[in-house]
C-alpha positions as a Markdown table, in Angstrom:
| # | Residue | x | y | z |
|---|---|---|---|---|
| 1 | Unk | -5.4 | 27.4 | -14.5 |
| 2 | Unk | -6.2 | 24.1 | -16.3 |
| 3 | Unk | -7.3 | 26.1 | -19.4 |
| 4 | Unk | -3.9 | 28.0 | -19.4 |
| 5 | Unk | -2.1 | 24.6 | -19.5 |
| 6 | Unk | -4.2 | 22.9 | -22.1 |
| 7 | Unk | -5.7 | 25.6 | -24.4 |
| 8 | Unk | -3.4 | 26.0 | -27.5 |
| 9 | Unk | -4.2 | 29.8 | -27.5 |
| 10 | Unk | -2.8 | 30.3 | -24.1 |
| 11 | Unk | 0.2 | 27.9 | -24.6 |
| 12 | Unk | 1.2 | 30.0 | -27.5 |
| 13 | Unk | 1.3 | 33.1 | -25.3 |
| 14 | Unk | 3.8 | 31.6 | -22.8 |
| 15 | Unk | 5.7 | 29.4 | -25.2 |
| 16 | Unk | 6.9 | 32.0 | -27.8 |
| 17 | Unk | 4.1 | 31.5 | -30.3 |
| 18 | Unk | 4.2 | 27.7 | -30.3 |
| 19 | Unk | 1.3 | 26.0 | -32.0 |
| 20 | Unk | 0.2 | 23.0 | -29.9 |
| 21 | Unk | -1.7 | 20.2 | -31.6 |
| 22 | Unk | -3.2 | 17.4 | -29.5 |
| 23 | Unk | -6.6 | 16.2 | -28.3 |
| 24 | Unk | -5.1 | 15.5 | -24.8 |
| 25 | Unk | -6.3 | 11.9 | -24.9 |
| 26 | Unk | -4.1 | 9.3 | -23.2 |
| 27 | Unk | -1.9 | 7.5 | -25.7 |
| 28 | Unk | -2.4 | 10.2 | -28.4 |
| 29 | Unk | 0.3 | 12.4 | -29.9 |
| 30 | Unk | 1.2 | 16.0 | -28.9 |
| 31 | Unk | 3.1 | 18.3 | -31.2 |
| 32 | Unk | 4.6 | 21.7 | -30.5 |
| 33 | Unk | 5.5 | 23.6 | -33.7 |
| 34 | Unk | 6.8 | 27.0 | -34.5 |
| 35 | Unk | 9.9 | 29.1 | -35.1 |
| 36 | Unk | 12.4 | 30.3 | -32.5 |
| 37 | Unk | 15.3 | 32.6 | -33.4 |
| 38 | Unk | 14.7 | 31.9 | -37.1 |
| 39 | Unk | 14.8 | 28.1 | -36.7 |
| 40 | Unk | 11.7 | 26.0 | -37.3 |
| 41 | Unk | 10.9 | 23.2 | -34.9 |
| 42 | Unk | 8.5 | 20.4 | -34.3 |
| 43 | Unk | 8.8 | 18.9 | -30.8 |
| 44 | Unk | 6.6 | 15.9 | -30.0 |
| 45 | Unk | 5.5 | 13.4 | -27.5 |
| 46 | Unk | 2.6 | 11.2 | -26.3 |
| 47 | Unk | 0.0 | 12.0 | -23.6 |
| 48 | Unk | 0.6 | 9.7 | -20.6 |
| 49 | Unk | -1.9 | 11.0 | -18.0 |
| 50 | Unk | -4.8 | 13.4 | -18.0 |
| 51 | Unk | -6.7 | 13.9 | -14.8 |
| 52 | Unk | -8.9 | 17.1 | -15.2 |
| 53 | Unk | -7.7 | 19.9 | -12.9 |
| 54 | Unk | -5.1 | 17.8 | -11.2 |
| 55 | Unk | -2.5 | 16.0 | -13.4 |
| 56 | Unk | -1.2 | 16.1 | -16.9 |
| 57 | Unk | 1.9 | 14.3 | -18.2 |
| 58 | Unk | 3.4 | 13.6 | -21.6 |
| 59 | Unk | 6.6 | 12.3 | -23.1 |
| 60 | Unk | 8.6 | 14.9 | -24.8 |
| 61 | Unk | 11.3 | 15.1 | -27.4 |
| 62 | Unk | 12.7 | 18.4 | -28.7 |
| 63 | Unk | 13.9 | 18.8 | -32.3 |
| 64 | Unk | 16.5 | 21.3 | -30.8 |
| 65 | Unk | 18.0 | 18.6 | -28.6 |
| 66 | Unk | 20.3 | 17.3 | -31.3 |
| 67 | Unk | 19.3 | 13.8 | -30.5 |
| 68 | Unk | 17.5 | 11.2 | -32.7 |
| 69 | Unk | 13.7 | 11.0 | -32.3 |
| 70 | Unk | 13.6 | 7.7 | -30.6 |
| 71 | Unk | 12.1 | 6.5 | -27.2 |
| 72 | Unk | 15.3 | 6.7 | -25.2 |
| 73 | Unk | 15.7 | 10.4 | -26.0 |
| 74 | Unk | 12.3 | 11.4 | -24.6 |
| 75 | Unk | 11.8 | 12.9 | -21.2 |
| 76 | Unk | 8.6 | 13.0 | -19.2 |
| 77 | Unk | 6.8 | 16.3 | -18.5 |
| 78 | Unk | 4.5 | 16.4 | -15.5 |
| 79 | Unk | 2.1 | 19.2 | -14.5 |
| 80 | Unk | 0.6 | 18.7 | -11.0 |
| 81 | Unk | -2.1 | 21.0 | -9.6 |
| 82 | Unk | -3.2 | 21.0 | -6.0 |
| 83 | Unk | -6.2 | 23.3 | -5.1 |
| 84 | Unk | -5.3 | 25.2 | -1.9 |
| 85 | Unk | -8.6 | 27.2 | -1.8 |
| 86 | Unk | -11.0 | 28.9 | -4.2 |
| 87 | Unk | -8.3 | 31.5 | -5.2 |
| 88 | Unk | -5.1 | 29.5 | -4.9 |
| 89 | Unk | -3.7 | 26.5 | -6.8 |
| 90 | Unk | -0.2 | 25.1 | -6.2 |
| 91 | Unk | 1.4 | 24.3 | -9.6 |
| 92 | Unk | 4.4 | 22.0 | -9.9 |
| 93 | Unk | 6.2 | 21.4 | -13.2 |
| 94 | Unk | 8.6 | 18.5 | -13.4 |
| 95 | Unk | 10.8 | 17.1 | -16.2 |
| 96 | Unk | 12.2 | 13.7 | -15.7 |
| 97 | Unk | 14.6 | 11.6 | -17.7 |
| 98 | Unk | 16.2 | 14.3 | -19.8 |
| 99 | Unk | 19.2 | 12.7 | -21.6 |
| 100 | Unk | 21.5 | 15.6 | -20.6 |
| 101 | Unk | 21.5 | 18.6 | -18.4 |
């Protein structure tokens, strides 16, 4: 499952062709670029945590949000994985601090 969450090839499959650019190192940038409904976008953030097979988090700002690209307009995306057994993993996706609903 970790590969599906971190490999740009797979991310593009479930995020409408999005191109993901990052090295997944804490403190480094992440960009999501592409086109959706004829509109180009470049969403961005910074990697906050990366614990292999367990936890991944990054700040996130969307160019579709209509807000300025400044720290108070970023939310926090968290992917949490808990191995249940050799065939099952519990996956939780959380978004915190989004400026509006």
